C-alpha positions in Angstrom: 87.8 113.2 130.7 88.0 116.2 128.5 90.5 119.0 128.0 89.7 122.7 128.3 90.5 123.0 124.6 87.6 120.7 123.7 85.0 122.3 125.9 86.0 125.8 124.6 86.0 124.7 121.0 82.7 122.9 121.2 81.0 125.7 123.1 82.4 128.4 120.7 81.7 126.4 117.5 78.1 125.5 118.5 77.2 129.2 119.0 77.7 129.9 115.3 74.7 127.8 114.3 71.5 129.7 113.8 68.9 126.9 114.1 65.3 127.8 113.2 63.8 124.7 114.4 63.1 124.0 118.1 63.9 120.3 117.8 67.4 120.9 116.4 68.1 123.6 118.9 67.0 121.4 121.8 69.1 118.5 120.5 72.2 120.7 120.1 71.9 122.2 123.5 71.4 118.8 125.2 74.5 117.4 123.4 76.6 120.4 124.3 75.6 120.1 128.0 76.3 116.4 128.1 79.7 116.7 126.4 80.8 119.6 128.5 79.8 117.4 131.6 81.1 114.0 130.5 83.8 114.6 128.0 85.5 111.5 126.6 85.3 108.2 128.6 88.4 106.7 130.3 89.4 103.0 130.1 87.4 102.6 133.4 84.3 102.5 131.2 83.6 98.9 130.2 82.8 99.7 126.5 85.9 101.9 126.2 88.4 99.8 128.2 90.5 98.9 125.2 90.2 102.2 123.3 92.8 104.8 124.1 91.2 108.2 123.9 93.6 110.1 126.1 95.5 111.5 123.2 92.3 112.8 121.6 91.1 114.2 124.9 94.2 116.3 125.2 92.8 118.3 122.4 95.1 118.4 119.4 92.2 117.8 117.0 89.6 120.0 118.8 89.6 122.9 116.2 87.1 122.3 113.4 89.0 121.8 110.0 88.7 124.7 107.6 87.2 124.0 104.1 89.8 122.5 101.9 90.1 123.2 98.2 91.4 119.9 96.8 91.4 116.2 97.2 94.6 114.6 98.4 96.0 112.3 95.8 95.3 108.5 96.2 94.6 105.7 93.9 90.9 105.6 93.0 88.6 102.7 93.8 87.5 100.9 90.6 83.8 101.7 90.7 81.2 102.1 88.0 79.0 104.5 90.0 75.6 106.0 89.5 76.5 109.1 91.6 79.4 110.4 93.6 79.0 112.3 96.8 82.1 114.2 98.2 82.3 115.3 101.8 85.5 117.3 102.3 86.3 118.2 105.9 82.7 117.6 106.9 81.3 119.8 104.1 79.1 118.4 101.3 80.9 119.6 98.2 78.4 120.1 95.3 81.2 121.2 93.0 83.2 118.0 93.5 80.2 115.7 93.6 78.5 114.3 90.5 74.7 113.8 90.7 74.0 114.2 87.1 73.0 110.6 86.5 70.8 110.4 89.5 67.4 108.8 88.7 64.1 110.3 89.9 63.8 107.3 92.3 66.7 108.7 94.3 67.0 112.0 96.1 70.3 113.3 97.6 70.7 116.6 99.5 73.1 118.1 102.0 72.1 118.3 105.6 73.2 121.9 105.6 70.5 122.6 103.1 67.9 120.6 105.1 69.0 122.4 108.3 68.2 125.8 106.7 65.1 124.9 104.7 63.3 122.3 106.7 64.9 121.9 110.2 61.8 120.2 111.7 62.1 117.4 109.2 65.8 117.0 109.9 65.1 116.9 113.6 62.4 114.3 113.1 64.7 112.1 111.0 67.5 112.3 113.6 65.1 111.4 116.4 63.9 108.5 114.4 67.2 107.0 113.3 69.8 108.5 115.6 68.0 108.9 119.0 70.1 110.7 121.6 72.4 108.5 123.7 75.1 108.9 126.2 78.0 108.7 123.8 80.9 111.2 123.4 81.2 111.1 119.6 77.4 111.4 119.1 77.4 114.3 121.5 80.0 116.0 119.3 78.1 115.3 116.2 74.9 116.8 117.6 76.5 119.8 119.2 78.5 120.5 116.0 75.9 119.4 113.5 76.5 121.4 110.3 76.6 119.3 107.2 76.3 115.8 105.9 74.1 114.0 103.4 70.6 112.6 103.2 70.0 109.8 100.7 66.5 108.6 100.0 65.2 106.0 97.6 61.6 107.4 97.3 60.2 105.0 94.7 58.9 101.6 96.0 60.4 98.6 94.2 63.1 100.6 92.6 66.2 98.6 91.7 69.2 101.0 91.5 71.6 99.3 89.2 74.9 101.2 90.1 76.2 102.1 93.5 76.4 105.5 95.0 80.0 106.4 95.8 80.4 108.4 99.1 83.9 109.8 99.5 84.9 111.2 102.8 88.1 113.3 102.8 89.5 114.5 106.1 92.4 116.8 105.1 94.7 117.9 107.9 97.7 118.8 105.8 97.5 122.5 106.8 96.8 121.9 110.6 95.3 119.4 113.0 91.6 119.4 113.5 88.3 117.5 113.4 85.3 117.0 111.0 81.9 115.8 112.1 79.6 114.3 109.5 76.0 112.9 109.9 74.5 110.8 107.2 70.9 109.5 106.8 69.8 106.8 104.3 66.2 105.8 103.7 65.2 103.0 101.3 61.6 102.6 100.3 59.5 99.4 100.4 61.0 96.7 98.0 63.7 99.0 96.7 67.4 98.0 96.4 70.4 100.3 96.9 74.2 99.8 96.9 76.6 102.2 98.6 80.4 102.3 98.5 81.8 104.5 101.3 85.4 105.4 101.1 87.4 107.2 103.8 90.7 108.9 103.3 92.5 111.2 105.7 95.9 113.0 105.9 97.6 114.6 108.9 96.6 114.6 112.6 92.8 114.6 112.3 89.7 113.2 113.9 87.1 112.1 111.5 83.7 111.7 113.4 81.3 110.0 111.0 77.9 108.6 111.9 74.9 107.1 109.9 71.3 106.6 110.6 69.7 104.1 108.2 66.0 103.1 107.9 64.9 100.2 105.7 61.2 99.8 104.9 59.6 96.4 104.3 61.4 94.2 101.8 64.0 97.0 101.2 67.7 96.0 100.6 70.8 98.1 101.3 74.3 96.7 100.6 77.1 98.8 101.8 81.0 98.4 101.4 83.2 100.6 103.6 86.8 101.0 102.5 89.2 102.7 105.0 92.1 103.5 102.8 95.8 103.2 104.0 97.3 105.6 106.6 94.0 106.8 108.1 94.3 108.8 111.3 91.8 108.7 114.1 88.3 107.8 112.8 85.1 107.1 114.6 82.5 105.5 112.4 79.1 104.7 113.9 76.0 103.3 112.3 72.4 102.7 113.5 70.1 100.6 111.3 66.4 100.1 111.8 65.0 97.2 109.6 61.3 96.6 108.9 59.7 93.4 107.8 61.6 91.3 105.2 64.3 93.9 104.8 68.0 93.1 104.3 71.2 95.0 105.3 74.7 93.9 104.2 77.8 95.7 105.5 81.4 95.0 104.5 84.0 96.8 106.5 87.7 96.8 105.2 90.7 98.6 106.5 94.3 98.6 105.4 95.3 100.2 108.7 94.6 103.3 110.8 96.1 105.0 113.8 92.9 104.6 115.7 89.6 103.3 114.2 86.5 102.8 116.2 83.8 101.0 114.2 80.4 100.8 115.9 77.4 99.0 114.3 73.9 98.7 115.9 71.3 96.8 113.9 67.6 96.6 115.0 65.2 94.1 113.6 61.8 95.7 114.1 59.9 93.5 111.6 59.8 89.8 111.0 61.9 88.1 108.3 64.8 90.5 108.4 68.4 89.5 107.6 71.7 91.3 108.1 75.3 90.4 107.3 78.2 92.1 109.0 81.5 91.3 107.5 84.9 92.7 108.2 88.6 92.4 107.2 91.3 94.5 108.7 95.1 94.8 109.0 97.0 96.5 111.7 100.8 97.2 111.9 103.1 99.5 113.9 101.0 100.8 116.9 97.8 101.0 115.1 94.5 100.3 117.0 91.3 98.9 115.4 88.3 98.5 117.5 85.0 97.0 116.5 81.8 97.1 118.6 78.7 95.5 117.1 75.2 94.9 118.4 72.4 93.1 116.6 69.0 93.4 118.3 66.7 90.5 117.3 63.5 92.0 118.6 60.9 89.9 116.7 60.6 86.4 115.5 62.0 84.7 112.3 64.9 86.9 111.7 68.5 85.9 110.7 72.0 87.4 111.0 75.5 86.4 110.1 78.7 88.2 111.3 82.3 87.4 110.4 85.2 89.6 111.3 88.8 88.7 110.4 92.0 90.6 111.4 95.7 90.3 110.8 97.9 92.0 113.3 101.7 92.6 113.4 104.3 94.7 115.2 102.6 96.3 118.2 99.1 96.7 116.6 96.0 95.9 118.6 92.7 94.6 117.4 89.5 94.6 119.5 86.2 92.9 118.7 83.2 93.2 121.0 80.1 91.7 119.4 76.6 91.3 121.0 73.7 89.3 119.7 70.7 90.2 121.7 67.7 87.9 121.2 64.6 89.4 122.8 61.8 87.4 124.4 59.4 87.6 121.4 62.2 86.7 118.9 61.4 83.0 118.5 63.1 81.1 115.6 66.0 83.5 115.5 69.0 82.2 113.5 72.2 84.1 114.4 75.8 83.3 113.7 78.8 85.4 114.9 82.6 84.7 114.6 85.8 86.7 115.0 89.2 85.2 114.0 92.6 87.0 114.3 96.0 86.1 113.1 99.0 87.5 115.0 102.2 87.9 112.9 104.4 89.0 115.8 104.7 88.3 119.5 104.0 91.9 120.4 100.7 92.2 118.5 97.5 91.9 120.7 94.0 90.8 120.1 91.1 91.3 122.5 87.8 89.5 121.6 84.5 89.3 123.3 81.7 87.6 121.3 78.5 87.5 123.3 75.0 86.1 123.2 72.1 87.3 125.3 69.1 85.2 124.7 65.6 85.5 126.2 63.7 83.2 123.7 63.8 79.4 123.8 63.3 78.5 120.1 66.6 79.8 118.6 69.7 78.7 116.8 72.6 81.0 117.8 76.3 80.4 117.7 79.4 82.5 118.5 83.1 81.9 118.6 86.5 83.4 118.3 90.0 82.2 117.5 93.3 84.0 118.0 96.5 82.3 116.7 99.4 82.2 114.4 99.7 80.8 110.9 99.4 77.0 110.5 103.0 75.8 110.2 101.9 72.5 108.7 100.3 74.5 105.8 103.4 76.6 105.4 105.4 73.4 105.2 103.1 72.0 102.5 103.5 75.2 100.4 107.2 75.2 100.9 107.4 71.6 99.8 105.8 72.9 96.4 108.7 75.3 95.9 107.1 78.4 97.5 109.3 80.5 99.7 108.5 80.9 103.4 107.7 84.7 103.1 105.4 84.0 100.0 103.8 81.1 101.8 102.8 83.3 104.7 101.4 86.0 102.3 99.4 83.4 100.5 97.8 82.1 103.7 97.1 85.6 105.0 95.5 86.5 101.7 93.3 83.4 101.8 92.3 84.2 105.3 91.1 87.7 104.6 89.7 86.9 101.1 86.9 84.7 102.6 85.1 87.9 103.8 84.9 89.0 100.2 83.6 85.9 98.6 80.0 87.0 98.3 80.9 90.4 97.0 79.4 90.9 93.5 81.9 93.4 92.1 84.9 91.3 91.6 87.1 94.1 90.4 86.4 96.1 93.5 86.9 93.2 95.8 90.2 92.3 94.2 91.4 95.9 94.6 90.6 95.9 98.3 92.1 92.5 98.9 95.3 93.6 97.1 95.4 96.8 99.2 95.2 94.7 102.3 97.8 92.4 100.9 100.2 95.4 100.3 99.8 96.4 103.9 100.6 93.0 105.0 103.7 93.0 102.8 104.8 96.3 104.3 105.5 94.7 107.6 108.3 92.5 108.6 106.7 89.1 109.4 108.1 87.5 112.6 109.5 84.1 111.5 109.6 82.8 115.0 
């Protein structure tokens, strides 16, 4: 399913790239051919049955967004950062970024620069961390690959004290359009890196963001993703390859978005790996938040923990599809997965599908899901202590979402995100039943 506007735009836009490397050229041509043939999937495709892409497929966001000169106003995240990377309408903006305090252990460069100076290396990294798959948004990313960011911790054992702040701005105030951004992160053996990724958008836009991440043995990457209020249509995909003893922590937070598709694929290639996938999100109006996660336990003695919590009101819809895949050689795997959703109205809807696929016999794996309303007994208890019914509901919802942020080390940032989620909840009229 794809409108003529998309095929024309993708074909025309891809012709402007003068790729010197055969690998990049091959990758772009394959993606272009696949997207022209397949387009966007319909709801008949199992993995997309709950994701409404018909509006996108009609083509209002098919033109590439033009470079923007400014950053739309929004309250800033309270971050003490080591470096700031600004990606504005898909373009790495050196003039708006701040890399002045970057230590020698960390290198950051734009993919546009890599594409021009060392296309073979870029093609090799893409093949390693973002292999070609049959996926509409990855086809678009490859066909329209222009810019993005490559972050690499090159010094083994480096402990980077402050986080890197990555700010995505998709500015459609002038006209509708799309931005396609690819990011690559590599962390050396024994090194530790924190990343705060912030997504803001204005107007009718499509933000197509994807990451390929490689963690060497004993490396640690902790990432927080903050989707700020009033986001438009955002696809955010991440593929992580973990080597022996490495750790990957990801915390997703969203205060609402017209259409957000969050995909995570974590692969344990070495023994002793651990990953934590946490998420808290709020939907109101007709917003749609869709989470698809896969954790591939390929080898023995690895652990994972996944907790996603959503609060939905009005006619919002939340989707969670989580797969824990324990391969035959992955003995002594310990994996936990849960998805819990609170519905604040009779018209909100949640679809949840936690799954286990186990081919090893010595494992500890659990999964579960709950969908329900607020506990009226708890509300009665709070009211008996002089708390109003509205305030009681807000207290309970805040406690429900706050559990995701308990282990977050930066309390100022976690409080800011929780408060922003709380404000989104307060902006809706709670159905008192």
